[in-house]
N, C-alpha and C positions, 0 to 999 in steps of 0.2 A: 420481248426484250428482257434480258437478264438484269439482276440487281446491279451487277458490275457496269453494264451499259447505262443504266439509269443514273447511277452516281457519276459516271464520267460525263454524261450529257449535262448533268446538273452543274458540274465544276467548269465545264467549257461553254456554258450558256447555249446549248444546242436543243433547247425545248424538250425536256424529258416528258414521257407520257403521264407521269405522276410524280409526286414528291418522294424523295428518298427518305427513309426512316432509320433511326438508330435509337435504341434504348440503352441508357447506362443504369445499372442497378447495383448498388452496394450489397455485400453479403447480408446486411441488415434487412434489405427489401426481400430477398429470397426467403429469409427466415420469418419475417413478419407480414409480408404482403404477397404470399405465393400465388394466390388466385389472381391478383392484379397483374403480376408479372406474366403469368401464363396467358391471360386474356390479351394483353398487349402483344405478346410474342405470336399469338395465334392470329389476331386480326390485323396487326401491322408488323409483320415479321421484319427483322432487321435486314437491311441491304448490305451490311458490313460483316466482316468476319476477321478473326485473328488466326494466324497460323496455328494449327492444332498439333504441331510436332515440336518437341523440345530438342533443340540442337546445341544448347549451351552445356557447359561442363558444370558439375555441382560446385557450389561455392563453399570453400572451407571456412568462410567467415559468417555466413548466414545462419541464423538460429531462430527458432520459434515461429509463431504465426502472427503476422502483423495485425490481423483482424480480430484477435481475441484479447481479452483483458490480460495484462501482464507485460512482459518485456520481450522484445525481439530485436535481432540484429540483422542489418541488410548486407548486401554484397560488398559494400565499402567499409563495413565495420561500424557503421553508425547505429547507436542503440536508441530504440524507440520505446516509450512508455505509453501504454494504452489503458484507458479507464472505462472504455465502452465497447462491448462486443459489436462487431459488424462494421466498424470504421477503423481507420488507421490513427495511431497516436502521434506523439510528438517527441522530438529529441530534447531532452532536458539537460543533458551533460555532453556538450560537443567535444569531439575528439581533440580539436586544436584550439586551446584557450589563447595561446599566443601566436600571432601571425608569423613570428620568427621560426615557429616549428612547422611551417608549411610543408617542408620536405618529408615529413613523416607520413604524409598522405600517399597511399599507394592505391591507385585505381585498380579495379578488379579485372585486369586483362586475362587472368587465369580462367575466367568463366566463359570467355569467347570460344566458339567452336574450335576444336583441335584441328580438324580437317575441314577447311572451308569448302572444298569441292564437294565432299560427301554431304555436308550440312546443307549446302545450297540445293543439291539434288533432292534431298528430302523435302525441303520447303517448296520447291517447284512442283514436285509430285502432288503435294497437298493442295497447292494453288490450282493445279489442273483439274482437281476433283471437285472444285467448288465454282459456282457462278456468282458468288458474292464479291463485293469490292474488298480486297484483302489488304489489311494494314500491316505495317512492319511490327516486328516483335521487340523493338527497342523504342525508347522515348527519352532522348536527351533533355536534361533539365538543369542547366548550369547554375542558375540563380538559386534554385532550391537546394541543389547539391552543396553549394557554398554555405547556405544556411545550416544544412544538416551537419556539415563539418565544423563550422565556426560558431553556430548560434546566430539567431536573427539580428540581435543588436550588434554583435561583432561584425557580421557581414555588412551591415549598413555602414558601420564606421570604416570598414575596409574600402568600400566603394568611394567614400568621401576622401579618405586619406591617400589612397592610390600609392601605397608603398610598393617597392620592388617585389617584396614577398607576396603581396596580394596579386600582382600581375603574374607572377610565376605560378601561384596556386590556381588561378583562373585558367591559365594556359594548360596546366596539367589536367584539369577537369575537361576542358574542351578537346584536348588531344584524344582522350579516351573516347569521348562521345563521337568524335569524327571517325575514329577507328571502328567503333561499333556500327555506325551508320554506313560506313564503306562496305561492310559485310552485307548489310540488308539491301542496299540499292543495287547490288549485283545479283539479287534474286528476282523472281518474277512478281513480287508483291506490287500493289498498285500505288502505295503511298509511303512516305517517310513521315512519321509523327514525332513531334517534339512539344515541350510544354514548359511553363513556369508560371506560377501564380504571382502576378505583378501588382495587383491593385488592392487597396483598402476599399471601403464603400464609396469613397469620394475622391481618391487621388492615387497616383502611383506611389509605390513605397519608397522610391528614390527620385531625385530630380530627373526630369526627362533628358536633360543634356548628359547626365551620367549614364542613363540607360542607353542613349544613342552611342556614347563613346565606347562602352564596354560590352554591351550585350547585343545590340543590333548587329554588329559584324559577325557574331557567332551564329545568330539566326539566319543571316544572309548566307553564311557558309552552308548551313543545312539545306536551305532552299536551292542554292546553286548545285549542290551535290545531287539532290533529288532530281532536279530538272535535267541535269546532264545525263542522267540515266533513265529518262522518260517516266519519272515518278511524280506524283503530286505531293505538295508540301502541306501538311496539316499541323495546326498549332492550337494549343489550349492555354488559356489564362483566365483565372478567376479575378473578380474585382473590377474596379474602374480603370480602364486602359484607353479611354477615348483619345488622350493626347498622342498616343503612339499608333493609333489605327492607320494614319497615312503612311507611317514608316513601314508597317507590316505589309501594306499594299505595295509599297515601293520595292521591297526586297523580294516580293514574289510569293508570299503566303497564298496558297490556293483556297484553303478552307480554315476558318477561324472559329473556334469554340470559345465564346466569352459570355459574361453575364450582362446581357443586353439591357436588363432592367436596372442596372447600376448607372447607365449612361443615357445620353440623349439620342434616341433612335433617329430623330430627324437629322442630327449632325452625322451620325454613322452612315446614313443613307447618302448624304452628300459626298462623303469621302471614300466610300467603299462599295456602294451598290453597283452591281454590274462589273465589279473589278475583282471581288473575291466572293466566296460562298460563305454565308452565315450558317455555320454548323451548329444549329440551335442557338441559345438554349432558352427554354421557358424558366422563369425565376423559381428556384427551389427554396428560397428563404421565406417568401411570403405567399407566392401563388400556389405552388404545389401543396403546401400544408393547409390551404384554405378549406374551410368546411363547406363553403358554397361552391359547387362546380362552375357556376357562372363566372367566378373570378378567373378560372382557367380559360374559359371561352373568351372573356374580354381581353386577356393577355395575348391570346393568339390573334385576335382582331387587331391589336396594337402592332404586333410584329408584321402582320399582313399589310396593314396600312402603309407602313414606312419602308419595309424591306422586300416585300414579295415582288418577284419578276417572273412572268410566265416562261421566260427563256431559261431560267435556272437560278442558281445562287441561294437556294434555301434547302436545308436538310432539317427535317422534323426530328428534333433531339431534345431530350431532357434527362435528368438523373433522378431516379427514385432513391431517396435516402431517408434518413431518420425524420419522422414526422409527416411524410407525404400522405396525402389523402387519396385513396384509390379512385374514388368517384371523380375527383378533380383531374387526375392523370388521364382517365378514360375520356373525359370531356374535352381535354386538350387535343387528343388525337382525332376525336370525332369532329371538332370544330375545324381543324385543318381540312378534313375531307369535305365538310360543308362549304367552306369558302372557295376551295379549288375545284369542287365538283369531280374529284378523282379519288 
């Protein structure tokens, strides 16, 4: 059975022969933990792949490397300042200080493929040469984009004040992401991915009712677009998002990457087990940096206890980032094998 088959069986609860695997590794990990990355890739190769052809046009606005110390600019013209090699920095000076200037924001439509037919053909050829589960090359993130453009404090105030200008800016952001997603769902890739980091350690960043009013409909659009074209909908969010887990199940998210250890896994099991796939993750704040690998093994046992279902619904996934302990990372993978016998 191919990696693609195993992931699809996991997502549809059709009892895959083993757990699916995916490792996320920041550039920091490749530089500082190359042996660990290599061992995980050898013993537990990823069942996922990104399209390895670039069909987008060069961005006239993008400058610099976001993963090195210094300043870089992204496709939207947002300027990031980075003080640590191997990770991404932050926007310190947002483009739009006044919401009244929302119309100055110009989404980067110019980077989308010039010839969609030719671009899709290249992607489909790459897809056909792989047996991995292939994810889309785009990742809509409307809340984070709003923060990059306005700054986090301003974005939070925008959500609360609900001015006409805020509504127009949010619609402009969403329109671009829908156009980009429309390109990808008409290729052969297996999933449409989207994200937004929504939680602090203990709560959503905005009131749940505001989240449901402004952002849930956008995520529903992404899910419906994906499903209408036979794709799976994958979402990522850091932080505590327990309050909106039922909403994400409701709108059709197929796989959710979230920080399980910020939340009550017993509650998550009640609202989502058997309804969506828990796409990782093992805690990277306290567990992965732990000096004692047994901490990693115990964490896996906790996830297994609450969320494991032999029919599917679990993807072994975590991120190797700054401070990760190689021995703990290896122990996590070994413990999953031990518990499932696969």
